[in-house]
C-alpha positions in Angstrom: -2.8 -43.5 28.9 0.2 -43.5 26.6 2.6 -42.8 29.5 1.2 -45.8 31.5 1.7 -48.3 28.7 5.2 -49.4 29.9 3.8 -50.3 33.3 0.4 -51.9 32.4 -1.0 -54.1 29.6 -2.9 -52.1 26.9 -6.0 -54.3 27.4 -6.2 -53.4 31.1 -5.8 -49.7 30.4 -8.5 -49.8 27.7 -10.9 -51.6 30.1 -10.2 -49.0 32.9 -10.7 -46.1 30.5 -13.7 -47.6 28.7 -12.0 -47.1 25.3 -12.1 -49.2 22.2 -8.8 -50.3 20.9 -9.5 -48.5 17.5 -10.3 -45.2 19.4 -7.0 -45.4 21.3 -4.9 -45.9 18.1 -6.8 -43.1 16.3 -6.1 -40.7 19.1 -2.5 -41.8 19.3 -2.0 -41.2 15.5 -3.7 -37.8 15.8 -1.3 -36.7 18.5 1.6 -37.7 16.3 0.4 -35.7 13.3 2.5 -32.6 12.8 0.9 -29.5 11.3 2.7 -29.4 7.9 1.9 -25.7 7.6 3.3 -24.8 11.0 6.4 -23.2 9.6 4.4 -21.5 6.8 2.0 -20.0 9.4 5.0 -18.6 11.3 6.2 -17.0 8.1 2.7 -15.6 7.3 2.5 -14.2 10.8 6.0 -12.7 10.6 5.2 -11.0 7.2 1.8 -9.8 8.5 3.4 -8.3 11.6 6.4 -6.8 9.7 3.9 -4.9 7.5 1.7 -4.0 10.5 -1.4 -5.7 9.2 -1.3 -4.0 5.8 -0.9 -7.1 3.6 -3.7 -9.3 2.5 -3.3 -12.9 1.3 -2.2 -12.0 -2.2 0.7 -9.8 -1.1 1.7 -12.3 1.6 1.6 -15.0 -1.1 3.9 -12.9 -3.3 6.3 -12.3 -0.4 6.4 -16.0 0.5 7.3 -16.8 -3.1 10.1 -14.3 -3.1 11.4 -16.1 -0.1 11.4 -19.4 -2.0 8.1 -20.9 -0.9 6.0 -22.6 -3.6 2.4 -22.0 -2.3 -1.0 -21.3 -3.7 -2.8 -18.1 -2.8 -5.9 -20.0 -1.8 -3.8 -21.9 0.8 -2.4 -18.7 2.2 -5.9 -17.3 2.3 -7.1 -20.3 4.3 -4.1 -20.2 6.7 -4.7 -16.5 7.3 -8.3 -17.3 8.2 -7.1 -19.9 10.6 -4.8 -17.4 12.1 -7.6 -14.7 12.1 -5.4 -12.3 10.1 -6.9 -10.0 7.5 -6.1 -6.7 5.8 -7.9 -3.4 6.2 -10.3 -1.3 4.1 -9.9 2.0 2.3 -11.5 5.3 3.1 -12.3 8.5 1.1 -10.2 11.6 0.7 -10.3 15.4 0.9 -11.8 17.3 -2.1 -10.1 20.4 -3.2 -12.5 21.4 -6.0 -14.0 24.9 -5.4 -15.4 25.6 -8.9 -13.6 27.1 -11.8 -11.2 29.8 -10.6 -8.7 29.7 -13.5 -7.9 27.7 -16.6 -8.9 24.1 -16.9 -6.6 21.7 -18.9 -7.9 18.8 -21.1 -7.9 15.2 -19.7 -4.9 13.9 -21.6 -4.4 10.9 -19.3 -8.0 9.7 -20.0 -7.7 7.0 -17.3 -4.7 5.4 -19.0 -2.5 5.0 -15.9 0.1 2.8 -17.6 3.5 4.3 -18.4 6.3 2.8 -20.5 9.2 4.5 -18.8 9.9 6.6 -15.7 9.0 10.3 -15.9 6.5 9.8 -18.7 3.3 10.3 -16.7 2.9 11.9 -13.3 -0.2 12.3 -11.1 -0.8 14.6 -8.1 -3.5 15.6 -5.7 -4.0 16.8 -2.1 -5.5 14.9 0.8 -6.4 16.0 4.3 -5.9 14.6 7.8 -7.4 15.6 11.1 -5.7 15.2 14.5 -7.1 16.6 17.7 -9.1 19.3 15.9 -6.1 20.3 13.7 -5.6 19.6 10.0 -2.6 18.5 8.0 -2.5 18.4 4.2 -0.4 16.2 2.1 0.5 17.0 -1.6 2.5 14.2 -3.4 3.6 13.5 -7.0 3.4 9.9 -8.2 5.2 8.4 -11.2 2.8 6.1 -13.0 5.6 3.9 -14.3 6.2 2.3 -10.9 3.8 4.0 -8.5 6.7 5.6 -6.7 6.0 8.8 -4.7 8.7 11.0 -6.3 8.1 14.1 -4.1 5.7 15.4 -1.5 5.1 18.3 0.9 2.9 18.7 4.0 1.4 21.9 5.4 -1.1 23.1 8.0 -3.1 25.0 5.3 -3.5 24.0 1.6 -1.9 27.1 0.2 -0.1 27.4 -3.1 3.3 27.4 -1.4 2.7 23.7 -0.5 2.2 22.9 -4.2 5.1 25.1 -5.4 7.5 23.3 -3.0 6.2 19.9 -4.2 6.8 20.9 -7.8 10.4 22.0 -7.0 11.1 18.7 -5.4 9.5 16.7 -8.2 11.4 18.7 -10.9 14.7 17.6 -9.2 13.9 14.1 -10.3 13.8 15.0 -14.0 16.5 14.2 -16.5 17.4 16.7 -19.2 15.2 15.0 -21.8 12.2 14.2 -19.5 8.9 15.9 -20.5 6.2 14.2 -18.4 2.5 14.8 -18.4 1.3 15.9 -15.0 -2.3 15.0 -14.2 -4.4 16.4 -11.4 -8.1 17.0 -10.6 -9.6 20.5 -11.1 -8.5 21.7 -7.7 -8.1 25.4 -7.4 -4.4 25.2 -6.9 -3.9 23.5 -10.3 -6.0 26.1 -12.1 -3.8 29.0 -11.0 -1.6 30.7 -13.6 1.6 30.5 -11.5 1.1 26.7 -11.3 0.7 26.4 -15.1 3.7 28.7 -15.6 5.9 26.5 -13.4 4.9 23.5 -15.7 5.6 25.5 -18.9 9.1 26.4 -17.6 10.0 22.7 -17.4 8.2 21.7 -20.6 5.7 19.7 -18.6 2.2 19.1 -20.2 -0.7 19.7 -17.9 -3.7 17.3 -17.8 -6.8 17.5 -15.6 -9.7 15.2 -14.6 -13.2 16.0 -15.6 -15.1 18.0 -13.0 -16.2 15.8 -10.0 -15.0 12.6 -11.5 -12.6 10.9 -9.0 -12.0 7.9 -11.4 -10.1 10.1 -13.7 -7.4 10.3 -11.0 -7.8 6.8 -9.7 -4.1 6.1 -9.2 -3.7 8.9 -6.7 -7.0 8.1 -5.1 -5.8 4.6 -4.6 -2.6 5.7 -2.9 -4.5 8.0 -0.5 -6.9 5.1 0.3 -4.0 2.8 1.0 -2.1 5.4 3.1 -5.1 6.1 5.3 -6.2 2.5 5.8 -2.7 1.1 6.3 -1.3 3.9 8.4 -3.4 6.8 9.5 -6.4 4.8 10.8 -4.2 2.2 12.5 -2.5 4.7 14.8 -3.2 7.3 17.3 -1.4 10.7 17.1 -0.9 13.2 19.8 -0.3 16.0 17.4 0.0 16.9 13.7 3.7 17.1 14.2 3.8 13.4 15.2 1.6 12.5 12.2 3.9 14.5 9.9 6.9 12.5 11.1 5.0 9.3 10.6 3.9 10.1 7.1 7.6 10.4 6.1 8.2 7.0 7.5 5.2 5.4 5.7 6.0 7.0 2.3 9.6 5.7 2.6 8.1 2.2 3.5 5.6 2.5 0.6 8.4 3.3 -1.9 11.1 0.9 -0.7 9.4 -2.1 1.0 5.7 -2.4 0.2 5.4 -4.8 -2.8 2.8 -4.3 -5.5 1.3 -7.3 -7.3 1.1 -5.4 -10.6 4.9 -4.8 -10.3 5.5 -8.6 -10.2 5.9 -8.5 -6.4 8.4 -5.7 -6.3 8.3 -2.4 -4.5 8.1 0.8 -6.6 11.8 1.6 -6.2 12.8 -2.0 -6.8 10.7 -2.1 -10.0 12.2 1.2 -11.3 15.8 0.0 -10.6 15.3 -3.5 -12.1 13.0 -2.8 -15.0 13.9 0.7 -16.2 17.6 -0.1 -16.5 17.1 -3.2 -18.6 
């Protein structure tokens, strides 16, 4: 009707269409209203896609604020619902406990997962992946100061060599005065004498969770849950070799690009570089 107005009187058009004058003006105004969140929605979708669906509304809000937007997290949550965007859930992990096969260390961390400086408290564990009937194991070390994965190894079988290589890589991140606590569960690898000997050689103090209590190593449990929900269960893998390459990419992303709300919206490496040097 709007396009016919230059040619015909409005009254005649309203009679022909059977519309009230107020209805016409309401519809005309509605057509002229611009979605004030259109640009924000585009930003939200871009952030969501860039992180492959891994971010929920809180991380997207933090990212928008880093980009200069002043926006409430509830608004972002509503806009994501309108866009039908949501993050994913976490799943459980491989258990390496086989009973007491060696010496068990005390639980020195005692669920205190806060660290005042880098290389003060470390945590480690092993998780398992299955691809086409084959298994791949991942053994990382996390620094509780920033949540950064300092070192990791992968292997087809969870033998001690995997743990030993991981320790060598993690030790290369230590300064001459660093003496961290290294916390794990009571997995058989961590009870072995040669594991404890490697820690003693670097003046590292061993700590262990209580038997069967996953909350005692919740920081590493959380990382495994995030890794599997944000990466492993979102993709299909033709082989464990393909998964192995992908894990390297995800851990690099996790350390460098994936922001953490508890780190003031910074990634683990950003936090270490900005905070630890101040």
